[in-house]
N, C-alpha and C positions, 0 to 999 in steps of 0.2 A: 233736131234729132229726137227731141222729146215727143214730137207729134208726127214724125215720119219713120223713126226707127233706123235712120241712115247711120252708117259707120262714119267716123269723123272724116276720113278721106273722101267718102262719097259726098258728104255735105259740102265740103270745100270745093268740089268740082262742079257743083250745080251752077248753071247759068240761067239768066232770065229767059232764054229761049227754051230751056228744059221745063219751064212751068207752063202748064196749059190752064189758064185762068177760066176758060170756057168749060173744060171738062173737070175742073177742080182736082188736078193731079200734077205730080212731078215725076219726070222720067229721069232715071239714073242709069248711066251706061259706062261710067269711068270713075276713077278716083284720083285724088292728088296724093302723090308719094312725097312725104317730107324728106325722105332719104335721097331720092333722085331729083327732088325739086322740080317735078314735072308731072303731067297727067299720064296715068298709066291705065292699062286694062283693069277691069274690075276684078275683085278677089276670085269670083267664080262666074260661070255662065249665068247662073241663076241670080247673080247680083244685078243683072240687067233687068230692070223692072219699072213698072209705073205704080206709084203710091198715091192713094187718095189724100186730098188736102181738106181739112175742116174749114168751115166758113171763117172762123176766127183767125186761123193761120193765113188764109187767103187775104183777108183784110190787112193783116200785119205785113204780109209780103208786098201788097200793093202800096202801102204807106212807106215801107222801106225803099221800094223802087223809086217812088216819088222823091223822097228825101235824098237818096243817093244821086239821082239825076240832077237835082237842084244843087247839091253840094259840089259835085264834079264840074258842072257847068260854070259855077261861080269861080272855081279854081282853074278853069280852062284845062281840065284833065279828062282824058278819054278812058273809059273802061272797055277797051277793045275786045276783051274776051267775054264781056257781059257777065262777069262773075257776080254772084249775089254777095258773097263774103269777100269784099274787095277793100283793101287798105292801101290807099295811094302812097302812104309813107313807108310801110314795112313790107309790102307784097302780100304773100299768102300768110294767113293767120295760123299760128302753130297750135297744136293740141294743148300744149302746156299753157299757152296764153288763154285759151278758152277755159281751161280748168281753173286757172287763177281768177279769171273774171267771174266764173260761176261761184267759186268760194267767197269772193268778195261780195258779190250780190246777195248771196244767201246770208252772209254775216250781217250785212246792212238790214236785211229783212228779219233779222234775229231768228233765223231758221237753222237749227243744228242739223247739218247734213254734210256728208262727204261726197256730194254729187260730182260726177265727172261727165265728160262727153260719152264715155262708154256706159256710165250709169244711166244717162238719159236714154240711151238705146235700150238698155235692160228694162227701164221703167216702162217704155213703150210696149215691149213684149209682155211684161207682167200685167199691165193694164188691159191689154187686149184679151189675154187668156183669162184673167179674173172676171172679165165681163162676158165670157162665154163665146168669144170668137173661136171658130174652129182652128185646131192646132195646125192643120195643113195650110189654112189661109194665113195664119200668123207666120209660118215658115216662109211662105211665098212673099209676103209683104216685107219680111226682114232680109230676103235674099239668100235664104238657106236652101240647099238642094233637097233636104228631107227634114224630118222632125227630130232626128237624133240629137242635134245640138240643143234644140228646145227642151227635150226631155232631160238632158244633162243639166242645163242651166236653170230650168224652171220646174223641176220635178216636184218640189214642195207645193208650188202653186197648183200644179195639175192634180195633186191629191185633194186639195180644197175644192177644185172645180168638180172633180169626180164625186165628192161627198154631196155637193149641191145637186148634181145631176141625179144621184141616187135618191135624194129626198124628193125631187120632182117626179121621178119615176114611181116612187111609192105612192105619192099623191094621186097620180093617174091610175095606177093599178088598184088602189083602195077605193076609188070612186065607185059608188054603187051602180052607176050606169055603164060601167066598162064591159066590153065584149058583149 
């Protein structure tokens, strides 16, 4: 979620077949509903999307796939749905379990943070916006139909980006060779 911006349910529904290692992307088209205990339609039509995958995430996913296949083969268990986040003992991983794991991991690393799966999604959006990615592109990557939600959630960041852009604009306009 930290490198894809997926909602928790979207991440849980991803299968190995949804990852295109050649094109460095993940396709999301459904979500896992912890209430219905089943896969459901995405939150919105625009939630169906292809998200780019960094080299580091690609390598991590390839290693996870290798480890998962080796472990399941050793236990004579099949991951028939090809789920990435597959726990042969407990079934689908809960949002609460992920949040507890995050808290425990951050504590072990002596990082003071209240990071959650939703927080990881917000960090993704914040990081993209702070690094100058177009707001419409961020909305599309995060599965929003428009930029309204981004403006409400990341308004403070957008002001910082605007200030940087204004500084850049002034540098261009104040350049002696302009026009």
